[in-house]
C-alpha positions as CSV (number, residue, x, y, z in Angstrom):
1,X,1.2,39.8,-1.6
2,X,2.4,41.5,1.6
3,X,4.9,43.7,-0.3
4,X,2.1,44.9,-2.5
5,X,0.0,45.7,0.6
6,X,2.8,47.7,2.1
7,X,3.3,49.5,-1.2
8,X,-0.4,50.4,-1.5
9,X,-0.8,51.5,2.1
10,X,0.6,54.9,1.2
11,X,-2.4,55.4,-1.1
12,X,-5.1,54.3,1.4
13,X,-7.4,57.1,2.2
14,X,-8.6,57.0,5.8
15,X,-11.9,58.6,4.9
16,X,-12.5,55.7,2.4
17,X,-11.7,53.1,5.1
18,X,-15.0,54.0,6.7
19,X,-16.9,52.9,3.5
20,X,-18.0,49.3,2.9
21,X,-16.6,47.4,0.0
22,X,-20.0,47.8,-1.7
23,X,-19.8,51.5,-1.4
24,X,-16.2,51.6,-2.5
25,X,-17.4,49.7,-5.7
26,X,-20.0,52.4,-6.3
27,X,-17.4,55.1,-5.9
28,X,-14.9,53.3,-8.1
29,X,-17.5,52.9,-10.9
30,X,-18.0,56.7,-10.8
31,X,-14.3,57.6,-10.7
32,X,-11.7,54.8,-10.7
33,X,-8.8,56.1,-8.6
34,X,-5.7,54.5,-7.1
35,X,-6.9,55.6,-3.6
36,X,-10.1,53.6,-3.9
37,X,-8.3,50.5,-5.3
38,X,-5.7,50.7,-2.6
39,X,-8.3,51.0,0.1
40,X,-10.3,48.1,-1.3
41,X,-7.1,46.0,-1.5
42,X,-6.5,46.8,2.2
43,X,-10.0,45.6,3.0
44,X,-9.9,42.3,1.0
45,X,-6.3,41.5,1.8
46,X,-7.1,38.8,4.5
47,X,-9.7,37.3,2.3
48,X,-7.2,37.2,-0.7
49,X,-4.7,35.4,1.6
50,X,-7.3,32.8,2.4
51,X,-8.0,32.2,-1.2
52,X,-4.3,32.1,-2.1
53,X,-3.6,29.5,0.6
54,X,-5.9,27.0,-1.2
55,X,-3.6,26.9,-4.3
56,X,-0.1,25.7,-4.7
57,X,2.8,26.5,-7.0
58,X,1.9,30.1,-7.7
59,X,4.4,32.9,-7.7
60,X,3.8,35.6,-5.0
61,X,4.3,38.4,-7.5
62,X,1.8,36.8,-9.8
63,X,-0.7,36.3,-7.0
64,X,-0.5,40.0,-6.1
65,X,-0.9,41.0,-9.7
66,X,-3.9,38.7,-10.3
67,X,-5.4,39.9,-7.0
68,X,-5.2,43.6,-8.1
69,X,-6.4,42.7,-11.6
70,X,-9.5,40.8,-10.3
71,X,-10.1,43.4,-7.6
72,X,-10.2,46.1,-10.3
73,X,-12.5,44.0,-12.4
74,X,-14.8,43.3,-9.4
75,X,-14.9,47.0,-8.4
76,X,-15.9,48.0,-12.0
77,X,-18.5,45.2,-12.5
78,X,-20.1,44.8,-9.1
79,X,-23.8,45.2,-9.4
80,X,-25.0,44.7,-5.8
81,X,-26.6,41.2,-6.3
82,X,-24.3,39.6,-3.6
83,X,-21.9,40.9,-1.0
84,X,-18.8,42.3,-2.6
85,X,-16.6,40.0,-0.6
86,X,-18.4,37.0,-1.9
87,X,-18.2,38.3,-5.5
88,X,-14.5,39.0,-5.2
89,X,-13.9,35.6,-3.5
90,X,-15.5,33.8,-6.4
91,X,-13.8,35.8,-9.2
92,X,-10.3,35.5,-7.5
93,X,-10.7,31.8,-6.7
94,X,-11.7,31.1,-10.3
95,X,-8.6,32.9,-11.6
96,X,-6.2,31.0,-9.2
97,X,-7.9,27.7,-10.1
98,X,-7.5,28.4,-13.8
99,X,-3.8,29.3,-13.4
100,X,-3.2,26.2,-11.3
101,X,-4.9,24.0,-13.8
102,X,-2.9,25.5,-16.6
103,X,0.4,25.0,-14.8
104,X,-0.5,21.4,-13.9
105,X,-1.7,20.6,-17.5
106,X,1.6,22.0,-18.9
107,X,3.6,19.8,-16.5
108,X,1.6,16.7,-17.3
109,X,1.7,17.3,-21.0
110,X,5.4,18.0,-21.0
111,X,6.2,14.9,-19.0
112,X,3.9,12.5,-20.8
113,X,4.8,13.7,-24.3
114,X,8.5,13.3,-23.5
115,X,8.0,9.9,-21.9
116,X,6.0,8.6,-24.9
117,X,8.6,10.0,-27.3
118,X,11.4,8.4,-25.3
119,X,9.6,5.1,-25.1
120,X,8.6,5.0,-28.7
121,X,11.6,6.6,-30.5
122,X,14.5,6.3,-28.1
123,X,17.0,8.9,-27.1
124,X,20.6,9.5,-27.9
125,X,22.0,10.3,-24.5
126,X,21.5,7.2,-22.4
127,X,23.4,8.5,-19.4
128,X,21.3,11.6,-19.0
129,X,18.1,9.8,-19.7
130,X,18.7,7.1,-17.0
131,X,20.4,9.4,-14.4
132,X,18.2,12.4,-14.6
133,X,14.7,11.2,-15.7
134,X,14.2,7.7,-14.3
135,X,13.3,6.8,-10.8
136,X,15.7,4.6,-8.8
137,X,13.1,1.9,-8.1
138,X,13.2,0.4,-11.6
139,X,13.3,-3.4,-12.0
140,X,16.2,-4.9,-13.9
141,X,14.1,-5.5,-16.9
142,X,12.7,-2.0,-16.9
143,X,16.3,-0.6,-16.7
144,X,17.5,-2.8,-19.5
145,X,14.4,-1.9,-21.6
146,X,15.3,1.8,-21.1
147,X,18.9,1.2,-22.3
148,X,17.7,-0.7,-25.3
149,X,15.1,1.9,-26.3
150,X,17.8,4.6,-25.9
151,X,19.9,2.6,-28.3
152,X,17.1,2.6,-30.9
153,X,15.8,-0.9,-30.7
154,X,12.2,-1.6,-31.5
155,X,9.8,-3.6,-29.3
156,X,10.3,-6.8,-31.3
157,X,14.1,-6.6,-30.9
158,X,13.9,-5.7,-27.2
159,X,11.6,-8.6,-26.6
160,X,14.2,-10.9,-28.2
161,X,17.1,-9.4,-26.3
162,X,15.3,-9.6,-23.0
163,X,13.9,-13.1,-23.8
164,X,10.3,-12.0,-23.0
165,X,7.1,-11.8,-25.0
166,X,5.9,-8.6,-26.7
167,X,3.0,-8.5,-24.2
168,X,5.7,-8.3,-21.4
169,X,7.2,-5.4,-23.2
170,X,3.8,-3.7,-23.2
171,X,3.6,-4.4,-19.4
172,X,7.1,-2.9,-18.9
173,X,6.1,0.2,-20.8
174,X,2.9,0.5,-18.7
175,X,4.9,0.1,-15.5
176,X,7.4,2.8,-16.6
177,X,4.6,5.2,-17.4
178,X,3.1,4.6,-13.9
179,X,6.5,5.1,-12.2
180,X,7.3,8.2,-14.2
181,X,3.8,9.6,-13.7
182,X,4.3,9.5,-9.9
183,X,7.4,11.6,-10.3
184,X,5.3,14.6,-11.3
185,X,3.1,14.3,-8.2
């Protein structure tokens, strides 16, 4: 975001710096220019940094792009009902929350889908499955279960080989899901 601010500083008009954000929005609605956008960005920069610091895992280039996108939107749609800074804060926060939720949902979906597929259908490459995906705190039965699943055994056969009930197999699966779920956090 700082690099974007440095880049836009050359477009900041010192006469426009005297205007409030509300007045900049009025001028931008009349004639949207780079100078007004750059000046408004300069004025909301610290606020944007405060908003940005509340969210994790977002790329700095994306943050700057979203900030400019939402600032442009706010300047064009500001109607004077609230302070401009409040309006921008809400719009930018909503965008970052939405992006963060999308990222987290994709991670959860990707992890949970692959875990369920592995548990239900098995995998061909046992070494990579055990070494790269599983945590090191597995019990002996959980580890053996993973090996048997990866060899294509079903629940009934695994229960027989481990000399446990099918209910115990369900508990092992539940425990594995919990342990693997904690990896994403």
